[in-house]
ROFIDREN-881447 format. One line per field, with one value per residue (C-alpha): residue in three letters; x, y, z. Coordinates in steps of 0.05 Angstrom, whole numbers, padded with zeros to 5 digits. Each point is the difference from the previous one (the first is absolute). Layout:
BEGIN
residuo: (ALA,...);
east: (X,...);
north: (Y,...);
up: (Z,...);
***
This chain:
BEGIN
residuo: (LEU,HIS,LEU,LYS,ILE,MET,VAL,ALA,ALA,ALA,SER,THR,SER,PRO,LEU,MET,GLU,ALA,PRO,ALA,PRO,LEU,VAL,LYS,GLU,GLY,VAL,PRO,ALA,ALA,GLU,GLY,VAL,VAL,ALA,LEU,GLN,ALA,SER,VAL,ASP,LEU,ASP,ASP,LEU,ALA,SER,GLY,ARG,SER,ARG,LYS,THR,THR,VAL,THR,GLY,ALA,ARG,ALA,SER,LYS,LYS,GLY,PRO,GLY,LYS,ASP,ALA,LEU,MET,ARG,SER,PRO,SER,PRO,PRO,ALA,ARG,SER,GLN,GLY,LYS,LEU,LEU,GLU,SER,SER,SER,VAL,GLY,GLY,LYS,LYS,LYS,LYS,SER,PHE,VAL,ASP,ASN,ASN,LYS,LYS,VAL,SER,GLN,LYS,ARG,ASN,ASP,ASP,ASP,ASP,ASP,VAL,LEU,ILE,THR,GLN,ALA,GLU,LEU,ALA,LEU,HIS,ASP,SER,PRO,ALA,SER,SER,TRP,ILE,ALA,ILE,ASP,GLY,ASP,VAL,TYR,ASP,VAL,THR,ALA,PHE,LEU,ALA,ARG,HIS,PRO,GLY,GLY,PRO,ARG,THR,LEU,LEU,ALA,THR,ALA,GLY,ARG,ASP,ALA,SER,GLU,SER,PHE,ARG,LEU,MET,HIS,PRO,GLU,LYS,VAL,ARG,LYS,MET,LEU,PRO,SER,PHE,ARG,ILE,GLY,THR,LEU,VAL,ARG,GLY,ASN,GLN,ASP,ASN,LYS,LYS,GLY,GLU,ASP,ASP,SER,VAL,GLU,VAL,ASP,GLU,THR,ALA,GLN,ALA,PHE,HIS,ASP,LEU,ASP,ARG,GLU,PHE,GLU,LYS,TRP,GLY,TRP,TYR,GLU,LYS,GLU,PRO,VAL,TYR,TYR,ALA,ALA,LEU,LEU,ALA,ARG,LEU,ALA,VAL,LEU,LEU,GLY,THR,SER,ILE,THR,LEU,LEU,VAL,HIS,GLU,GLN,SER,PRO,ALA,ILE,VAL,ARG,LEU,PHE,GLY,ALA,VAL,LEU,LEU,GLY,VAL,PHE,TRP,GLN,GLN,VAL,ALA,PHE,VAL,GLY,HIS,ASP,CYS,GLY,HIS,ASN,SER,VAL,MET,ARG,ASP,ARG,GLY,SER,GLU,PHE,TRP,LEU,GLY,ILE,VAL,VAL,GLY,ASN,LEU,LEU,ASN,GLY,ILE,ASP,ILE,ASP,TRP,TRP,LYS,SER,THR,HIS,ASN,VAL,HIS,HIS,VAL,ALA,VAL,ASN,SER,VAL,HIS,TYR,ASP,PRO,ASP,ILE,GLN,HIS,LEU,PRO,VAL,LEU,ALA,LEU,ASP,GLU,ARG,PHE,CYS,ASP,GLY,GLU,ASN,TYR,SER,PHE,TYR,HIS,MET,ARG,PHE,MET,PRO,PHE,ASP,ALA,ILE,SER,ARG,ALA,ILE,THR,ARG,TYR,GLN,HIS,VAL,TYR,PHE,TYR,PRO,LEU,MET,ALA,VAL,ALA,ARG,PHE,ASN,LEU,TYR,VAL,GLN,SER,LEU,CYS,HIS,ILE,ALA,LEU,GLN,HIS,TYR,HIS,ALA,PHE,LEU,ALA,THR,PRO,THR,LYS,ALA,PRO,LYS,SER,SER,LYS,VAL,THR,SER,VAL,ALA,LYS,ARG,SER,PRO,ARG,GLN,GLU,LEU,ALA,PRO,ALA,PRO,ALA,PRO,GLU,PRO,GLU,PHE,GLU,HIS,SER,ALA,LEU,ALA,PRO,ARG,PRO,ALA,ALA,PRO,ALA,PRO,ALA,SER,SER,VAL,PRO,ASN,ALA,ILE,VAL,SER,LYS,THR,HIS,LEU,ILE,ALA,ARG,LEU,LEU,THR,PHE,MET,GLY,TYR,PHE,ALA,TRP,VAL,THR,ALA,VAL,MET,SER,GLN,VAL,PRO,GLY,ALA,GLU,LEU,ARG,PHE,ALA,CYS,VAL,LEU,THR,SER,HIS,VAL,VAL,CYS,GLY,LEU,MET,LEU,HIS,THR,MET,ILE,SER,ALA,SER,HIS,PHE,SER,ARG,ASP,MET,TYR,ASN,GLY,ARG,PRO,CYS,ALA,GLU,LEU,THR,ASN,TRP,VAL,LYS,LEU,GLN,LEU,SER,GLY,THR,LEU,ASN,TYR,ALA,THR,SER,ARG,ALA,TRP,ASP,TRP,LEU,TYR,GLY,GLY,LEU,GLN,PHE,GLN,ILE,GLU,HIS,HIS,LEU,TYR,PRO,ARG,LEU,SER,ARG,ARG,HIS,LEU,ARG,ALA,ALA,SER,THR,HIS,VAL,GLU,ALA,LEU,CYS,SER,LYS,LEU,GLY,LEU,GLU,TYR,HIS,ALA,ILE,SER,PHE,TYR,GLU,ALA,ASN,ARG,GLU,VAL,ILE,ILE,THR,LEU,GLY,GLN,CYS,ALA,GLY,ALA,THR,ARG,SER,GLU);
east: (00247,-00062,00000,-00051,-00004,-00040,-00004,-00039,-00004,-00045,-00054,00020,00069,00020,00003,00073,00025,-00013,00063,-00028,-00068,-00036,-00053,00005,-00032,-00067,-00004,-00063,00011,-00063,00037,00041,00043,00024,00020,00027,00018,00034,00019,00044,00014,00070,00007,-00052,00036,00067,-00030,-00030,-00072,-00044,00013,-00055,-00004,-00054,-00010,-00050,-00008,-00047,00002,-00041,-00010,-00041,-00055,-00009,00035,00011,-00020,00066,00017,00065,-00029,-00067,00011,-00064,00035,00031,00051,-00030,00007,-00009,00009,00028,00054,00006,00010,00043,-00037,00031,-00064,00019,-00052,-00054,-00070,-00067,-00068,-00066,-00064,-00073,-00016,-00060,-00035,-00013,00019,00071,00058,00063,00059,00063,00057,00071,00046,00058,00014,00010,-00070,-00027,-00062,-00044,-00057,-00067,00015,00065,-00036,-00052,00054,00018,-00064,00025,00030,00068,-00004,-00054,-00002,-00056,-00012,-00023,-00012,00046,00058,00018,00019,00031,-00035,00024,00042,-00056,-00054,00012,00003,-00062,-00048,-00059,00031,00039,-00062,-00027,00061,-00001,-00072,00026,00069,00015,-00054,-00013,-00018,-00008,-00072,00003,00064,-00026,-00067,00025,00061,00011,00046,00058,00008,00019,00066,00021,-00006,00066,00041,-00038,-00001,00034,-00025,-00054,-00061,-00006,-00072,-00014,00059,00065,00044,-00014,00053,00040,-00040,-00068,-00059,-00027,-00073,-00048,-00072,-00046,-00073,-00055,-00021,00068,00015,-00067,00012,00071,-00030,-00050,00056,00038,-00064,-00007,00072,-00009,-00062,00038,-00042,00062,00022,00004,-00051,00022,-00048,-00059,00023,00014,-00073,-00022,00042,-00028,-00071,00022,00030,-00068,-00032,00050,-00008,-00076,00004,00047,-00042,-00063,00036,00034,-00048,-00025,-00072,-00005,-00053,00014,-00034,00042,00064,-00019,-00011,00069,00026,-00035,00035,00066,-00011,-00016,00063,00042,-00030,00011,00071,00016,-00014,00052,00049,-00016,00017,00064,00019,-00006,00042,-00058,-00003,00066,00051,00060,00005,00028,-00062,-00043,00031,-00012,-00071,-00010,00021,-00044,-00064,00017,00037,-00019,-00072,-00022,00042,00020,00074,00010,00059,-00039,-00056,00046,00034,-00066,-00037,00054,00001,-00076,00004,00052,-00034,-00073,-00042,00055,-00014,00074,00027,-00054,00000,-00067,-00038,00040,-00043,-00001,-00023,-00053,-00020,00006,-00016,00009,-00004,00075,00011,-00036,00045,00051,00059,00015,00062,00000,00059,-00013,-00004,00050,-00040,-00051,-00074,-00028,-00074,-00005,-00056,00000,-00005,-00055,-00040,00005,-00009,-00064,-00036,00042,-00059,-00035,00055,00031,-00028,00014,00071,00007,-00026,00060,00051,00034,00029,00035,00035,00027,00031,00028,00031,00030,00030,00029,00032,00026,00032,00034,00026,00028,00038,00024,00023,00005,00013,00069,00010,-00004,00027,-00050,-00011,00051,-00017,00002,00067,-00006,00074,-00010,-00061,00037,00057,-00047,-00006,-00071,-00004,00020,-00054,-00022,00005,-00067,-00023,-00041,-00074,-00023,-00060,-00062,-00039,-00061,-00059,-00063,-00041,-00021,00046,00064,00047,00016,00072,00049,00025,00065,00061,-00009,-00024,00069,00025,-00044,00042,-00027,-00017,00055,-00033,00026,00007,-00023,-00063,-00010,00002,-00047,-00049,00001,-00009,-00057,-00033,00004,-00024,-00064,-00019,00021,-00048,-00057,00008,00001,-00064,-00038,00022,-00042,-00063,-00034,-00018,00034,-00061,-00008,00075,00001,-00061,00035,00064,-00039,-00046,00057,00036,-00063,-00019,00070,00002,-00067,00014,00072,00013,-00067,00012,00069,-00020,-00062,00041,00043,-00028,-00052,00046,00040,00059,00057,00061,00072,00031,-00033,00004,00059,-00032,-00020,-00072,-00010,00024,-00053,-00054,00024,-00015,-00068,-00020,00027,-00035,-00067,-00027,-00057,-00050,-00011,-00018,00051,-00034,00027,00072,00022,-00025,00037,00066,00011,-00002,-00066,00043,00042,00005,00033,00042,00028,00012,00032,00022,00033,-00064,-00019,-00063,-00032,00003,-00025,-00072,00020,00048,-00055,-00039,00061,00016,-00072,-00005,00066,-00023,-00065,00037,00047,-00055,00030,-00039,-00010,-00036,-00033,-00058,-00032,00032,-00060,00009,00075,-00014,-00052,00051,00049,-00051,-00018,00074,00012,-00063,00022,00069,-00034,-00047,00059,00032,-00062,-00008,00070);
north: (01032,00024,-00005,00040,-00007,00046,-00018,00040,-00016,00008,-00053,-00018,-00022,-00060,00015,-00017,00037,00068,00024,00069,00031,00022,00042,00069,00066,00006,-00073,-00030,-00063,-00028,-00006,-00057,00003,-00058,00010,-00053,00010,-00056,00000,-00055,-00003,-00030,00012,-00053,-00047,00010,-00012,-00066,00024,-00014,00048,00052,00026,00047,00018,00050,00024,00031,-00001,00044,-00010,00033,-00049,00032,00007,-00065,-00041,-00039,00006,-00034,-00010,00029,00044,00025,00066,00023,00056,00069,00033,00072,00035,-00060,-00015,-00062,00027,-00042,-00026,-00034,-00040,-00073,-00053,00048,-00028,00032,-00030,00028,-00039,00006,-00036,-00045,00042,00053,00055,00022,-00010,-00024,00034,-00024,00043,-00024,-00001,00039,00069,00034,-00006,00069,00018,00053,00033,00016,00074,-00008,-00041,00055,00050,-00039,00011,00039,-00015,00020,-00053,-00053,-00054,-00049,-00053,-00070,-00051,00034,00013,00067,00007,00058,00000,00069,-00028,-00048,00053,00009,-00076,-00019,-00036,00035,00069,00044,00033,-00065,-00007,00074,-00008,-00047,00030,00012,-00049,-00073,-00030,-00072,-00009,00033,-00037,-00068,00006,00031,-00043,-00075,-00033,-00005,00076,-00005,-00031,00068,00035,-00019,00042,00063,-00016,00052,-00017,-00022,00041,00013,00000,00031,-00005,00015,-00024,-00074,-00042,-00053,-00063,00029,-00008,00061,-00020,00034,-00004,-00022,00002,-00048,00039,00001,-00072,-00023,00032,-00029,-00069,00009,00021,-00065,-00039,00032,-00016,-00072,-00008,00025,00063,00041,-00045,00029,-00028,00013,-00052,00037,00065,-00033,-00022,00069,00035,-00048,00023,00072,-00011,-00024,00062,00046,-00035,00005,00074,00016,-00040,00038,00066,-00010,-00045,00036,-00023,00019,00053,00057,-00034,-00063,00041,00035,-00068,-00019,00062,-00022,-00068,00035,00039,-00064,-00031,00058,-00008,-00075,00002,00054,-00050,-00047,00058,00013,-00072,00004,00061,-00041,-00056,-00048,-00030,-00030,-00040,00043,00075,00004,-00031,00041,00064,-00017,-00022,00065,00045,-00039,00003,00069,00042,-00035,-00021,00052,00063,00001,-00005,-00058,00032,00064,-00041,-00040,00063,00030,-00063,-00027,00066,-00003,-00068,00022,00066,-00012,00063,00043,00072,00013,-00066,-00037,00025,-00035,00051,00063,00032,00074,00047,-00047,-00041,00012,-00066,00022,00065,-00006,00017,00065,00020,00046,-00030,-00074,-00032,-00061,-00044,-00040,00057,00040,00064,00040,-00011,00070,00008,00067,00040,-00044,-00065,00031,00021,-00068,-00049,00032,-00038,-00064,-00044,00022,-00012,-00062,-00051,00043,00007,-00076,-00009,00037,-00019,-00048,00059,00021,-00068,00011,00066,-00028,-00060,00044,00048,-00058,-00033,00067,00018,-00067,00006,00069,-00025,-00063,00031,00076,00023,00003,-00064,00013,-00043,-00042,00022,-00031,-00042,00036,-00006,-00050,-00002,00048,-00039,-00065,00026,00022,-00051,-00029,00000,00073,00051,00033,00075,00035,00001,00055,-00010,-00047,00010,-00014,-00063,00017,-00035,-00016,00059,00070,00029,-00026,00056,00018,-00019,00052,00000,-00039,00015,00020,-00053,-00002,-00037,-00060,-00047,-00018,-00073,-00039,-00037,-00043,00041,-00060,-00005,00075,-00001,-00060,00037,00061,-00041,-00040,00063,00031,-00065,00006,00065,-00027,-00060,00040,00054,-00053,-00032,00065,00027,-00056,00029,00043,00071,00048,00004,-00075,-00009,00051,-00033,-00068,00027,00036,-00059,-00049,00048,00017,-00073,-00017,00061,-00013,-00074,00005,00067,00003,-00070,00017,00068,-00024,-00049,00055,00070,-00005,-00034,00031,00044,00025,00046,-00021,-00068,-00067,-00022,-00044,-00046,-00067,00002,00071,-00021,-00055,00048,00051,-00047,-00017,00073,00023,-00052,-00034,-00061,-00005,-00052,-00036,-00070,-00047,00009,00071,-00016,00007,00072,00024,-00036,-00015,00073,-00010,-00030,00061,-00017,-00067,00029,00054,-00046,-00054,00032,-00064,-00041,-00030,00031,-00069,-00008,00069,-00022,-00059,00043,00051,-00051,-00011,00074,00019,-00055,00023,00073,-00020,-00040,00058,00053,00036,00036,-00039,00047,-00040,00034,-00001,00038,00047,00016,00011,00051,00033,00007,00033,00051,00016,00009,00045,00040,00011,00026,00044,00027,00017,00037,00041,00019,00031);
up: (00705,-00036,-00076,-00040,-00075,-00045,-00074,-00051,-00074,-00060,-00001,-00071,00022,00041,00074,00011,-00062,00030,00036,00016,00013,-00062,00033,-00030,00017,-00035,-00022,00030,00038,-00032,-00065,00027,00062,00041,00072,00047,00073,00038,00073,00028,00075,00001,00074,00012,-00047,00034,00069,-00020,-00001,-00058,-00057,-00012,-00071,-00024,-00072,-00026,-00070,-00050,-00074,-00045,-00073,-00054,00017,00068,00066,00036,-00060,00000,00073,00020,00068,00019,00060,00035,00011,-00067,-00002,-00005,-00068,-00021,-00067,-00035,00052,00041,00070,00045,00060,00060,00010,-00007,00004,00024,00004,-00009,00010,-00023,00001,00016,00064,00008,00052,-00054,00047,-00018,-00047,00033,-00031,00034,-00024,-00010,00059,-00030,00028,-00066,-00030,-00016,00040,-00031,00038,-00030,00007,-00039,-00053,-00009,-00019,-00063,-00040,-00060,-00068,00028,00054,00000,00053,00012,00053,-00016,00055,00049,-00048,-00030,-00073,-00038,-00068,-00023,-00057,-00019,-00009,-00075,-00011,00039,-00048,00031,-00008,00050,00028,00027,00045,00018,00024,00054,00012,00073,00021,00013,-00068,00023,-00020,-00068,-00017,00021,-00035,-00065,-00012,-00007,00051,-00050,00001,00073,-00021,-00027,00067,00034,-00048,00023,00075,00045,00069,00048,00018,00074,00022,00068,00047,-00037,00058,-00012,00032,-00035,-00012,00016,-00047,-00035,-00004,-00046,00022,-00056,00020,-00019,-00063,-00033,00019,-00028,-00067,-00001,00012,-00056,-00046,00015,-00014,-00068,-00014,00021,-00044,-00061,-00010,-00015,-00056,-00071,-00048,-00072,-00028,00030,-00031,-00067,-00003,00022,-00053,-00053,00018,-00002,-00069,-00025,00031,-00034,-00066,00003,00017,-00058,-00049,00018,-00005,-00068,-00038,-00062,00009,00074,00013,00049,00058,-00009,-00004,00064,00033,-00024,00035,00064,-00005,-00010,00065,00036,-00028,00026,00069,00002,-00026,00051,00054,-00030,-00001,00073,00017,-00040,00040,00063,-00031,00007,-00070,-00024,00039,-00021,00000,-00071,-00030,00047,-00027,-00073,00013,00039,-00056,-00049,00041,00028,-00051,-00065,00013,00050,-00010,00073,00016,00047,00034,00015,00028,00045,00027,00022,00020,00047,00038,00003,00034,00050,00018,-00017,00006,00029,-00020,-00010,-00027,-00038,-00073,-00014,00042,-00019,-00054,00014,-00029,-00029,00061,00075,00032,00072,00039,00012,-00073,00011,00058,-00031,-00037,00004,-00027,-00044,00018,-00064,-00050,00041,-00005,00040,-00011,00014,00013,-00034,-00031,-00062,00041,00043,-00062,-00033,00058,00025,-00056,00003,00020,-00063,-00051,00033,-00050,-00062,00026,00009,-00071,-00029,00053,-00049,-00038,00063,00003,-00069,00021,00064,-00036,-00054,00050,00040,-00061,-00027,00067,00006,-00072,00016,00061,-00036,-00066,00005,00071,00030,00042,00074,00055,00039,00072,00045,00059,00066,00035,00055,00018,00058,00022,-00003,00042,00054,00056,-00004,00075,00005,00016,-00065,-00005,-00004,-00072,-00033,00005,-00056,-00044,00043,-00010,-00042,00031,-00039,00024,-00020,00053,-00031,-00020,-00072,-00018,-00024,-00072,-00010,-00041,-00074,-00049,-00032,00062,-00016,-00043,-00069,-00008,-00036,-00057,-00056,-00065,-00039,00042,-00004,-00076,-00001,00044,-00045,-00064,00028,00028,-00070,-00029,00040,-00033,-00067,00002,00031,-00053,-00055,00026,00009,-00068,-00031,00030,-00054,00016,00048,00045,00007,00008,00057,00032,-00001,00031,00054,00014,00010,00048,00039,00009,00025,00045,00033,00009,00023,00033,00036,00026,00027,00029,00036,00041,00031,-00009,00055,00050,00058,-00017,00043,00001,-00009,-00006,00015,00073,00015,00052,-00027,00025,-00025,-00068,-00004,00024,-00050,-00058,00028,00010,-00067,-00044,-00010,-00036,-00050,00021,-00066,-00022,-00031,-00067,-00004,00018,-00073,-00002,00061,-00014,00074,00020,00036,00055,00015,00074,-00013,-00057,00046,00059,-00043,-00067,-00026,00003,-00067,-00029,-00004,00076,00022,00009,00043,00040,00013,00042,00045,00006,00016,00053,00031,00001,00033,00052,00017,-00003,-00061,-00054,-00064,-00047,-00056,-00036,-00069,-00058,00001,00074,-00010,-00054,00043,00056,-00049,-00023,00073,00017,-00060,00016,00072,-00022,-00053,00053,00045,-00058,-00015,00074,00003);
***
């Protein structure tokens, strides 16, 4: 006799008080579902053999899946679209660990016959807002329903959909985020031979380069270089408060001559540049120890003090990190018709997967960009005004969807029922050809345009936070207007406003642009392979070779290589980390491009001139 008991109940109720399942259609399991599966072999008990009882269970609460596990099973039940799918896997085991020989990752899959095996070709088919799957460390996750709730924005996930996102996930998220993954798991990624027999290891080769950077990451973690340092930032913000106070005093004091007021405007521009670096660190969740405090600090230093919406910045910057210098995915290099940073931008129509629109290189673009190397610095001087417009559009669009637009259902997770019913040992039917892997070369094909932009879910944001962002954004213009109105004379007032913005633009935007604009660019999505991902960060960024005395001026962004390889590194440890990364790159024969700020700007002008020359020759 085989007895099988399934009990499901709301997590807020005692386990034994639930006489019937409470899992309803459309109710996410992450909101609190308890599942318990017990198997008692009574035949063994009746025959006198030792009784074998196996119990597996998973419990999800609002704090996160698996937070209050009844019994932590290494192979949790698969879930999809808020349902807890019954799995006959009992007591399955899974083992994933880096081996000491630094050559491969041993990923021993569970022994049950009902685990869903998903090939790389099948994974590649789910790369759209309608169906978004990603692979992390050999497991496949359906994140379709999570797109709108992803803190980094839906487009960050879409940039890696249909691919192996192991590296970007591990380097951009703390380990605690991994606890959320089981609720999205739908199967195991089959690498290579899909006819693996029961009990065999599915080994993933990891070469020396990837393993070396993994080891260095663990060293940084062990040394505490990922720890939040609110005391350091408190001291930094205190110094910036003095800088802002001095600037405002020089601008509004009745006895200040024109030259002193202009100097106050210069200090205001420096303040905006410096506080933008704090906002950058808040966007990476590198300042405060809890995300709630991080958000409020972010809107203060971003929206209120800098006029840049912190949510807009995060939505663009996270995609930039995942797809650095991709012609089609990185919004930080998509500046047509004003700038064409690579000859690929001049090749007909390219599609921006971030802005969800075509970037045509038409007659207007051709006429403007032929002089881009001439007007580059004047453009950087006024680039701050563009950030105001981008932030305002972002906030206005979110307010429209939150308060005015007709509510729309979030995209549903892809149906995996048919996949789950398929025998994992059965030969898979030939799948349609997936999107080709876009290698880091000029010969890579240009991807086709996807579904309309309306298919991308709008980010779900708190209405309270949304109102706070709008009020603080308006507050920025209120206090700046109040300060500048105290400057006598329209001409001097205009000169002070322009000076402050030009100083910030040249110090901030030139610094950011010069670290990427001259580096290698490529078509399509970032490469999925681990080693290629590391090389992608190295080829898409550069460092400024500066002395420690100038660290305050660059705000840590002179170490773009380290920041892109390890985005969670605290700003205070970037210089120390650079010595380890440079030594590792030298050992492995990888490029580590560190030059002076002057040389970096020279490379940018040369790159812009070459693209402008190609435009004029057409």
